[in-house]
C-alpha positions in Angstrom: 25.6 13.4 -2.2 24.6 11.9 -5.6 22.6 9.1 -3.9 20.7 11.7 -1.8 19.8 13.8 -4.9 18.7 10.7 -6.8 16.6 9.5 -3.8 15.1 13.0 -3.5 14.3 13.2 -7.2 12.6 9.8 -7.4 10.7 10.5 -4.2 9.5 13.8 -5.6 8.2 12.1 -8.8 6.4 9.5 -6.7 4.7 12.1 -4.5 3.7 14.2 -7.5 2.1 11.1 -9.2 0.2 10.3 -6.0 -1.1 13.8 -5.5 -2.1 14.2 -9.2 -3.7 10.8 -9.3 -5.7 11.4 -6.2 -6.9 15.0 -6.9 -7.3 15.5 -10.6 -10.3 13.2 -11.4 -11.9 9.8 -10.9 -10.1 8.7 -14.0 -6.6 9.6 -12.6 -7.6 7.7 -9.5 -8.2 4.6 -11.7 -4.9 5.2 -13.6 -3.0 5.5 -10.3 -4.5 2.4 -8.9 -3.8 0.4 -12.0 -0.2 1.6 -12.2 0.4 0.7 -8.6 -1.2 -2.7 -8.8 0.6 -3.7 -12.1 4.0 -2.7 -10.8 3.4 -4.3 -7.4 2.0 -7.6 -8.7 4.9 -8.0 -11.1 7.4 -7.2 -8.3 5.6 -9.5 -5.9 5.7 -12.4 -8.4 9.5 -11.8 -8.9 9.9 -11.7 -5.1 8.1 -14.9 -4.5 10.0 -16.7 -7.3 13.5 -15.1 -6.9 15.1 -18.5 -6.5 13.1 -20.4 -9.1 15.0 -21.2 -12.3 12.2 -21.8 -14.7 9.5 -19.3 -13.7 6.0 -19.7 -15.2 5.4 -16.1 -16.3 1.9 -17.1 -17.3 1.0 -17.1 -13.6 2.3 -13.5 -13.3 0.3 -12.4 -16.3 -3.0 -13.9 -15.1 -2.5 -12.7 -11.5 -1.8 -9.2 -12.7 -4.8 -9.2 -15.0 -6.9 -10.5 -12.0 -5.6 -7.7 -9.8 -6.4 -5.1 -12.6 -9.9 -6.5 -12.9 -10.5 -6.2 -9.1 -9.2 -2.6 -9.1 -11.3 -1.7 -12.2 -14.3 -3.6 -11.0 -14.5 -1.7 -7.7 -13.9 1.6 -9.4 -16.6 0.8 -12.0 -19.1 -0.1 -9.3 -18.4 2.9 -7.2 -18.6 5.4 -10.1 -21.1 3.8 -12.5 -22.7 0.9 -10.5 -21.3 -1.6 -13.0 -21.3 -5.3 -11.9 -19.3 -6.6 -14.9 -15.9 -6.1 -13.2 -16.6 -8.0 -10.0 -18.2 -10.9 -12.1 -15.1 -11.0 -14.3 -12.9 -11.1 -11.1 -14.8 -14.2 -10.0 -13.9 -15.8 -13.4 -10.2 -15.0 -12.7 -10.4 -16.8 -9.3 -11.9 -19.9 -11.0 -9.4 -19.7 -13.9 -6.5 -19.5 -11.5 -7.6 -22.6 -9.6 -8.2 -24.6 -12.8 -4.9 -23.3 -14.3 -2.9 -24.8 -11.5 -4.2 -28.3 -12.4 -2.3 -28.1 -15.7 1.0 -27.0 -14.2 3.0 -30.1 -13.5 4.7 -29.1 -10.2 4.5 -30.6 -6.8 4.2 -27.1 -5.2 0.7 -26.4 -6.6 -0.7 -25.4 -3.2 2.2 -23.1 -2.6 1.8 -21.4 -6.0 -1.9 -20.9 -5.4 -1.2 -19.5 -1.9 1.3 -17.0 -3.5 -1.3 -16.0 -6.1 -4.2 -15.5 -3.7 -2.0 -13.8 -1.1 -1.0 -11.3 -3.8 -4.7 -10.5 -4.5 -5.4 -10.2 -0.8 -2.2 -8.3 0.1 -2.0 -6.0 -2.9 -5.0 -5.9 -5.2 -7.7 -5.7 -2.6 -6.3 -2.8 -0.5 -5.4 -0.7 -3.6 -8.9 -1.2 -5.0 -10.3 0.4 -1.9 -8.8 3.8 -2.8 -11.8 4.3 -5.2 -14.1 4.3 -2.2 -12.4 7.3 -0.5 -13.1 11.0 -0.7 -10.2 12.5 -2.6 -9.3 15.0 0.1 -9.4 12.4 2.8 -7.2 10.2 0.6 -4.7 13.0 0.3 -4.7 13.5 4.0 -4.1 9.7 4.4 -1.1 9.8 2.1 0.3 12.9 3.9 0.0 11.1 7.3 1.8 8.1 5.9 4.7 10.2 4.6 4.9 12.2 7.8 4.9 9.0 9.9 7.8 7.7 7.9 9.6 11.1 8.2 9.0 11.4 11.9 9.9 7.8 12.6 13.2 8.1 10.6 14.2 11.5 12.2 13.4 10.6 15.8 14.6 7.0 15.4 18.0 8.1 14.0 18.4 10.8 16.7 17.4 9.1 19.9 16.2 5.6 19.0 17.5 3.1 21.6 14.7 0.6 22.3 14.0 -1.9 19.5 10.3 -2.0 18.4 10.3 -5.4 16.7 13.8 -6.8 16.6 12.7 -10.2 15.2 11.4 -8.6 12.0 13.0 -5.2 11.7 16.0 -4.6 14.1 16.4 -1.0 13.1 13.0 0.2 14.1 12.7 1.7 17.6 10.0 2.7 20.0 11.2 6.2 19.9 10.8 6.3 16.1 7.3 4.8 16.4 6.2 7.6 18.8 8.0 10.2 16.7 5.9 9.1 13.7 2.7 9.4 15.8 3.6 12.9 17.0 4.2 14.1 13.4 0.9 12.7 12.3 -1.1 14.2 15.1 0.6 17.5 14.7 -0.5 17.5 11.0 -4.0 16.5 11.9 -4.3 19.4 14.3 -2.9 21.7 11.6 -5.4 20.5 9.0 -8.4 20.7 11.4 -7.5 24.2 12.5 -6.7 25.9 9.2 -8.6 23.8 6.6 -11.5 22.1 8.4 -13.9 22.3 5.4 -11.4 20.6 3.1 -11.6 17.3 4.9 -15.3 16.7 4.9 -15.8 19.0 7.9 -14.4 16.3 10.1 -14.0 17.5 13.8 -10.4 17.8 14.9 -10.8 14.9 17.3 -11.9 12.5 14.5 -9.1 13.8 12.2 -6.6 13.1 15.0 -8.1 9.6 15.4 -7.6 9.1 11.7 -3.9 10.3 12.0 -3.4 7.9 14.9 -4.9 5.0 12.9 -2.8 5.7 9.9 0.4 6.0 12.0 -0.1 2.7 13.8 -1.2 0.7 10.7 1.6 2.3 8.6 4.1 0.8 11.0 2.4 -2.6 10.9 2.3 -2.4 7.1 6.0 -1.8 7.0 6.6 -4.7 9.4 4.4 -7.1 7.3 6.5 -6.4 4.2 9.7 -6.8 6.2 8.3 -10.2 7.4 7.6 -11.3 3.8 11.1 -10.3 2.6 12.8 -11.9 5.6 10.8 -15.1 5.0 11.9 -15.1 1.4 15.5 -14.0 2.3 15.3 -10.9 0.1 16.6 -7.5 1.2 14.7 -5.2 -1.2 11.5 -5.9 -3.1 13.0 -4.4 -6.3 14.9 -1.4 -7.6 12.3 0.5 -9.7 12.8 3.6 -7.5 16.4 4.7 -7.3 17.4 5.2 -3.6 14.1 3.7 -2.4 14.0 0.1 -3.5 11.0 -1.4 -5.1 7.4 -0.2 -5.4 6.4 -2.6 -2.5 9.0 -0.9 -0.4 7.1 2.4 -1.1 3.5 1.2 -0.7 4.0 -1.3 2.1 2.4 1.0 4.7 -0.4 1.9 2.3 -1.5 -1.7 1.9 -2.4 -1.9 5.6 -3.4 1.8 6.0 -6.1 1.8 3.3 -8.4 -0.8 4.7 -7.7 0.4 8.3 -8.6 4.0 7.4 -11.8 2.9 5.6 -12.9 1.0 8.6 -12.1 4.0 10.9 -14.1 6.3 8.6 -17.0 3.9 8.4 -17.4 3.5 12.2 -16.7 7.1 13.2 -17.7 9.3 10.3 -20.1 7.6 8.0 -22.3 5.9 10.6 
């Protein structure tokens, strides 16, 4: 009972931070993105180096600063057409390459791969949140949460057929379809009762967005499971009681954000 209450409390705080960050202003969007990318980058560095005795924390610092620069650079360009951020990010990429020359380890290429994977896997997707309409972004998060809820409830109730046993033995096809049903039901609800709130998107396109979110949320979860399984780690961290690490919470988001933007670009903006 105590674990359930703790999990619910930390989950409620997480949801409140996301909703406030997305809806209040463009500055809270930046604050939310920076918070997520800082926590995720530090956790990712710890994850990749969990069995290394003498960690080079300087790499973590510069990679985190690079991720913050990318997030801030995209936000600054979107809101104020500033090019300084993207230019500084190019300097980070150069600095990271040169920095590795002066680290006397035989695993230089591996270290660089970890660093640039972190930028691609974490910083780039999170930076894309600045490109989204705030109401569409809120709908995206709601779809992610409903997909997780539907997959969990249906999977626990009637899940029998493994979805991807090599990566995540507990996931089932029944849970996968349950998540899709929950998302589509929410899209129909949004399109019927609050059509103007979501950029006047037709119900069909809103359903398509829900389907996109649900599919890529599942893939995002599987990608993080693959990373943890490769590194022989169960949880990415323990910053959220009852939920694990921040990467365990945003794993779906890291695939959903770019996928949703692509969907919106080809079906709504064009």
